[in-house]
C-alpha positions in Angstrom: -6.5 -12.3 43.7 -9.5 -14.4 42.4 -11.7 -11.3 42.6 -9.1 -9.3 40.6 -9.0 -12.0 37.9 -12.8 -12.1 37.7 -12.9 -8.3 37.2 -10.3 -8.6 34.4 -12.3 -11.3 32.6 -15.5 -9.3 33.0 -13.8 -6.2 31.6 -13.2 -8.1 28.3 -16.4 -10.0 27.9 -16.9 -8.5 24.4 -13.7 -9.6 22.6 -15.1 -8.3 19.3 -15.5 -4.9 21.0 -11.9 -5.0 22.1 -10.7 -5.6 18.6 -13.0 -2.9 17.3 -11.3 -0.6 19.8 -7.8 -1.6 18.5 -8.9 -1.3 14.9 -10.3 2.2 15.4 -7.1 3.2 17.2 -4.7 1.9 14.6 -6.3 1.5 11.2 -7.6 5.0 10.4 -4.1 6.4 11.0 -2.2 3.6 9.2 -4.7 3.9 6.3 -3.9 7.6 6.1 -0.2 6.8 6.1 -0.6 4.3 3.2 -2.8 6.6 1.2 0.0 9.2 1.4 2.6 6.6 0.5 0.8 5.4 -2.6 -0.2 8.9 -3.7 3.5 10.0 -3.5 4.4 6.9 -5.5 1.9 7.4 -8.4 1.4 11.2 -8.5 4.1 11.1 -11.2 1.3 9.6 -13.5 -0.6 12.9 -13.2 2.5 15.1 -13.2 3.3 13.4 -16.6 0.3 15.2 -18.2 2.3 18.5 -18.0 5.9 17.5 -17.1 6.7 15.7 -20.3 5.9 18.8 -22.4 7.5 21.2 -20.0 10.8 19.3 -19.8 10.7 17.7 -23.3 10.7 14.2 -21.9 9.7 11.3 -24.1 7.4 8.5 -23.1 10.4 6.2 -22.8 12.0 8.6 -20.3 8.8 8.7 -18.2 8.5 4.9 -18.3 12.1 4.3 -17.2 11.8 7.0 -14.4 8.6 5.5 -13.1 10.1 2.1 -13.1 13.5 3.0 -11.5 11.7 3.7 -8.3 11.4 0.0 -7.8 15.1 -0.7 -8.1 15.8 1.3 -4.9 12.6 -0.1 -3.4 13.7 -3.8 -4.0 17.3 -3.3 -2.9 16.4 -1.9 0.5 13.1 -3.7 1.2 14.4 -6.7 3.2 17.1 -4.8 5.1 14.5 -2.2 6.1 12.2 -4.7 7.7 15.1 -6.3 9.6 16.1 -2.9 11.0 12.5 -2.5 12.2 12.9 -5.6 14.4 15.8 -3.8 16.1 14.5 -0.3 16.5 10.8 -0.8 16.8 7.9 -0.1 14.4 7.1 3.4 15.8 10.5 4.9 15.0 11.0 3.1 11.7 7.6 3.8 10.2 8.0 7.5 11.2 11.5 7.6 9.7 10.3 6.0 6.4 7.5 8.5 6.1 9.6 11.6 6.8 12.3 10.7 4.3 10.0 9.7 1.5 7.9 12.8 2.0 11.1 14.9 1.8 12.3 13.2 -1.4 8.8 13.5 -2.9 8.9 17.3 -2.4 12.3 17.4 -4.0 10.8 16.0 -7.2 9.8 19.6 -7.9 13.4 20.2 -8.8 13.5 17.7 -11.7 15.0 19.4 -14.7 16.6 16.6 -16.7 16.2 12.8 -17.3 19.1 12.2 -15.0 17.6 14.2 -12.1 14.3 12.4 -12.7 15.9 9.0 -12.5 18.0 9.8 -9.4 15.1 11.2 -7.4 12.8 8.4 -8.4 15.5 5.9 -7.2 15.9 7.8 -3.9 12.1 7.8 -3.5 12.2 4.0 -3.8 15.0 3.8 -1.2 13.1 6.1 1.2 9.8 4.2 1.0 11.4 0.7 1.1 10.0 -1.4 3.9 6.9 0.7 4.6 4.3 -1.8 3.5 6.0 -4.9 5.0 6.6 -2.9 8.2 2.9 -2.1 8.6 1.8 -5.6 7.6 4.2 -7.0 10.2 3.0 -4.4 12.7 -0.6 -5.6 12.3 0.4 -9.1 13.3 1.5 -7.7 16.6 -2.1 -6.8 17.3 -4.5 -9.0 15.4 -4.6 -12.9 15.3 -4.8 -14.6 12.0 -8.6 -15.2 12.3 -9.1 -11.4 12.2 -6.3 -10.4 9.8 -8.1 -10.5 6.4 -10.4 -7.7 7.3 -7.8 -5.4 8.9 -5.3 -6.1 6.1 -7.9 -5.2 3.5 -8.9 -2.0 5.3 -5.3 -0.9 5.5 -4.7 -1.7 1.8 -7.8 0.3 0.7 -5.3 3.1 1.0 -4.3 2.1 -2.5 -7.7 2.7 -4.2 -8.6 5.6 -1.9 -5.4 7.4 -2.9 -6.8 7.1 -6.5 -10.3 8.3 -5.4 -9.0 11.3 -3.6 -5.7 11.8 -5.4 -7.1 11.8 -8.9 -9.4 14.8 -8.5 -7.0 16.5 -6.2 -4.1 16.1 -8.6 -6.2 17.4 -11.4 -7.2 20.4 -9.4 -3.6 21.2 -8.5 -2.5 20.9 -12.1 -5.3 23.2 -13.2 -5.3 25.7 -10.4 -1.7 26.1 -9.2 0.2 26.5 -12.4 2.1 29.8 -12.4 1.8 30.5 -8.7 5.1 31.8 -7.4 6.6 30.9 -10.8 6.1 27.2 -10.4 4.4 24.8 -12.8 1.3 22.8 -11.8 3.3 19.6 -11.8 5.8 21.1 -9.4 3.1 22.2 -7.0 1.7 18.6 -7.2 4.9 17.2 -5.7 5.1 19.9 -3.0 1.5 19.8 -1.9 1.2 16.0 -1.8 4.7 15.5 -0.2 4.4 17.9 2.8 1.5 16.1 4.4 3.5 12.9 4.4 6.3 14.5 6.4 3.8 15.9 8.9 2.1 12.5 9.4 5.5 10.8 9.8 6.3 13.1 12.7 2.8 12.4 14.2 3.4 8.6 13.8 6.4 8.8 16.1 4.2 10.0 19.0 1.0 8.2 18.0 2.0 4.6 17.4 3.1 2.0 20.1 5.8 -0.6 19.4 3.8 -3.4 21.0 0.6 -4.2 22.9 2.5 -4.0 26.2 3.4 -0.3 25.4 -0.2 0.7 24.7 -1.4 3.0 27.5 -4.9 3.1 25.9 -5.4 -0.6 26.7 -6.0 -1.8 30.3 -4.2 -4.9 31.7 -7.1 -7.3 31.0 -7.3 -6.2 27.4 -3.6 -6.6 26.9 -3.8 -10.1 28.3 -6.6 -11.2 25.9 -4.7 -9.9 22.9 -1.4 -11.5 24.0 -3.2 -14.8 24.6 -4.7 -14.8 21.2 -1.4 -14.0 19.6 0.3 -16.7 21.6 -2.1 -19.3 20.1 -1.0 -18.1 16.6 2.6 -18.2 17.5 2.4 -21.8 18.6 1.3 -22.7 15.1 4.4 -21.2 13.6 7.3 -23.6 13.1 9.5 -21.1 11.2 11.0 -18.1 13.0 14.5 -17.4 11.7 15.5 -14.9 8.9 16.8 -17.9 6.9 13.4 -19.6 7.2 11.7 -16.5 5.8 14.1 -16.0 2.9 14.5 -19.7 1.8 11.0 -21.1 2.3 9.7 -22.5 -1.0 6.1 -21.4 -0.2 7.2 -17.8 0.2 9.0 -17.9 -3.1 5.9 -19.4 -4.8 3.8 -16.6 -3.2 6.3 -14.0 -4.3 6.0 -15.2 -7.9 2.2 -15.1 -7.7 2.4 -11.6 -6.2 4.7 -10.5 -9.0 2.0 -11.1 -11.7 -0.9 -9.5 -9.7 1.3 -6.5 -8.9 2.1 -6.1 -12.6 -1.6 -5.5 -13.3 -1.9 -3.1 -10.3 1.1 -1.0 -11.4 0.0 -1.0 -15.0 -3.3 0.6 -14.0 -1.6 3.0 -11.5 1.0 4.4 -13.9 -1.0 4.5 -17.1 -4.7 5.1 -16.2 -4.6 8.9 -16.6 -2.9 8.5 -20.0 -5.4 5.9 -21.1 -8.3 8.2 -20.1 -6.7 11.1 -22.0 -6.4 8.9 -25.1 -10.2 8.6 -25.1 -10.4 12.3 -25.8 -10.6 13.8 -22.3 -8.1 16.6 -22.1 -9.0 18.5 -18.9 -6.8 17.3 -16.0 -9.6 17.7 -13.5 -12.0 15.6 -15.6 -9.2 13.0 -16.1 -8.8 12.9 -12.3 -12.5 12.4 -11.7 -12.8 9.6 -14.2 -9.7 7.9 -12.8 -11.4 7.8 -9.4 -14.2 5.4 -10.7 -12.1 2.2 -10.8 -10.5 2.9 -7.4 -13.8 3.7 -5.7 -15.3 0.4 -6.9 -12.1 -1.4 -5.7 -12.6 -0.1 -2.1 -16.1 -1.6 -2.0 -14.9 -4.9 -3.4 -11.9 -5.2 -1.0 -14.0 -4.6 2.1 -16.8 -7.0 1.1 -14.6 -9.9 0.0 -12.3 -9.6 3.1 -15.3 -9.6 5.5 -16.7 -12.7 3.7 -13.3 -14.3 3.9 -13.0 -13.8 7.7 -16.6 -14.9 8.2 -16.0 -18.2 6.3 -12.4 -18.7 7.5 -11.4 -19.3 3.8 -8.5 -17.7 1.9 -7.7 -19.7 -1.2 -10.9 -19.1 -3.3 -11.3 -15.5 -2.0 -7.8 -14.9 -3.5 -8.1 -17.0 -6.7 -11.5 -15.9 -8.0 -11.0 -12.1 -7.9 -7.5 -12.6 -9.4 -8.8 -14.6 -12.4 -11.7 -12.1 -13.0 -9.3 -9.2 -12.6 -6.8 -10.6 -15.1 -9.4 -11.4 -17.7 -10.9 -7.9 -17.3 -7.6 -6.1 -17.7 -7.0 -8.1 -20.9 -10.5 -7.1 -22.1 -9.7 -3.4 -21.5 -6.8 -3.7 -24.0 -8.9 -5.6 -26.6 -11.7 -3.0 -26.4 -9.5 0.1 -26.1 -11.2 1.6 -29.1 -14.5 1.8 -27.1 -13.9 4.2 -24.1 -17.0 3.1 -22.1 -16.2 -0.6 -22.5 -12.5 0.0 -21.8 -13.2 2.0 -18.6 -15.8 -0.6 -17.4 -13.3 -3.4 -18.0 -10.6 -1.4 -16.2 -12.9 -0.9 -13.3 -13.7 -4.7 -12.9 -10.0 -5.4 -13.4 -8.9 -3.0 -10.7 -11.5 -4.4 -8.3 -10.2 -7.9 -9.0 -6.5 -7.2 -8.7 -6.7 -5.0 -5.6 -9.0 -7.5 -3.8 -6.5 -10.3 -4.6 -3.6 -8.3 -3.2 -5.4 -7.6 0.0 -6.2 -11.3 0.4 -2.6 -12.3 -0.5 -1.1 -10.5 2.4 -2.9 -12.7 4.9 -0.9 -15.7 3.8 2.8 -15.1 4.7 2.1 -14.4 8.4 0.0 -17.6 8.6 3.1 -19.8 8.1 5.9 -17.5 9.4 6.5 -15.9 12.7 9.0 -13.4 14.2 12.1 -12.6 12.1 10.9 -15.1 9.5 7.7 -13.1 8.9 9.7 -9.9 8.7 12.0 -11.3 6.1 9.3 -13.3 4.2 6.9 -10.4 3.9 9.7 -8.1 2.7 10.9 -10.7 0.2 7.5 -11.1 -1.4 7.0 -7.4 -1.6 10.4 -7.0 -3.2 9.6 -9.6 -5.9 6.3 -7.8 -6.5 8.3 -4.6 -6.9 10.0 -6.0 -10.0 6.7 -5.8 -11.7 6.5 -2.2 -10.8 9.8 -1.7 -12.6 8.6 -3.6 -15.7 5.0 -2.3 -16.0 5.7 1.4 -16.8 8.2 0.4 -19.5 
């Protein structure tokens, strides 16, 4: 027995290597899932470039439709995460992706303001719970000391969806219009929705509900991860759903997240239109230019999260990017008459806001555990979703 224990300990001498193994197994796939999620959420900002004229929609109709997504999103966010605790992450994440991909494809059938509002609402219902589900899922694998980096890498799916989705959306709008009698904006929803359905099916077979279920880890590796998570769990005093929903710190965090999310969604829903207002008319060029702020944000998120984990500090790594981002977004409005200055300010603002959000999501799991974490994370994301309803309007 002693020899067996020694072998197990020797098999996990490199703990950092073990977590790299886990990270490479989970994060690329979860990153791809989130990139699809965010792309399906904001591709309406590119569809707007053609859809408004095709369907005779006003800017007000677009703003309301973009925002109504978050009504469904908020209403079903907390219940969705509580269901996850019962059915398991693998099944629930797969279900979320398949249903939201299907609704996204159905956006091609929009023909009136009413159908636009209904489908955007249903898209919010379908996607509700995805981000909290994955953030909670990551706490099943990584201790708090390693969570900033993995959370940031997952959340880089937001800016990467802009880096890839901007030029891709521009190309679809330019190149697919008229094919089989469909407009470019209709093809946009179809071609960016189908991959989400496919990836959702793959998620059902690829993900594991827990460390214990992971066949790609040996027994010694599972023990190390479980032991590290147990140390985290001992530091949590709050575990019930009530603790997660009524904790004053979570409500304060939720309010903070609301304001940073407002900046994020403001950029996400209006960036293509802001670039078009500078005189750029070609959808492909708009898509390429819109990728600049998102590309810079990817770099900032990774660098700041790595530094945060190395120093073991969260507060200033959250506050400083947030302040810089807020001031820069204000500057982009003040200097809107100067395209170069406005886009530069938008780039710095996007870097700051997205970096802050990636740091923010390391905080709730640090004080909550179990069902409390599931409820608290979902609550904070729901309150942040209110900003998504307000920003487009």
